[in-house]
N, C-alpha and C positions, 0 to 999 in steps of 0.2 A: 594179707590177701583174702583170707576167709571173711573177715569183717567187711571188706570192700565189696565182695561178691554178695554178701547178705544184704548190704545196703542197696546195691543195684537191683536185687530181686525184690526188695520191699518197696523201693521208691524208684520206679523206672524213670530214667532221665537224670537221676541225681549225679552230680559230679563228685567223685571221690579223689582226694589228694593223699599222697603218701606221707606228707609232712606239712608243717606249718608254712614253710617257705614256699612250697608249691601252691598252697592255698592263697597265700598273700600275693603271689605272682599274678593271680587272677583278680586282684582287689577291685578293679574297675567294674566287675560283675557282681560285687558283694554289696548287700544292704547292711548286713550286720554279721558278726562272728560270735558264736556262743562258745566260750572256753569251757570245756567239760573234760579236760585232760586230768591226769592224776594231780591231786592237790598241791604237791610240791613243785609242779610246773606252772601253776596258775599265774604267778607274778610274771615270769619270763614270757609266757605266751600272751598275756594281756598287754604287756608293754610293747611287744612286737606288733600286735594288732593296732594299738594306738599309734605307734610310730608309722604304720602303713596308712594311717588316716581313715581307718574303718571303725565304725561304732562297734563296741564290744559289750557283751554281757558275760559275767563270770559266774560259774556255778559255785556254790558254797563249798568250802570257805574261800573267801577272796585271797587269803594268804595264810601262811603258817604262823605269822607273828604280826604285831601292830606296826612296826617300822616298815615291813615289806608291804603291808596293806596301804599304808600312807603313801608309799612310792607310786602305787597304782592309782590311787585317788588323785 
């Protein structure tokens, strides 16, 4: 809640979602999703965004190992 409040204060009008599912529920309003979650979640989050049909950019590292990175690619 604190981070959401800070985001709203810094960027008036920004939409803040509690979780990835909430964000992707609004996928029709999205141009791109930037995955900047903890590194261990990058693969799951990137794959969920791709499955929702939204372009994705993933912060480094893409994955924790090569096989997981290949799944995203």
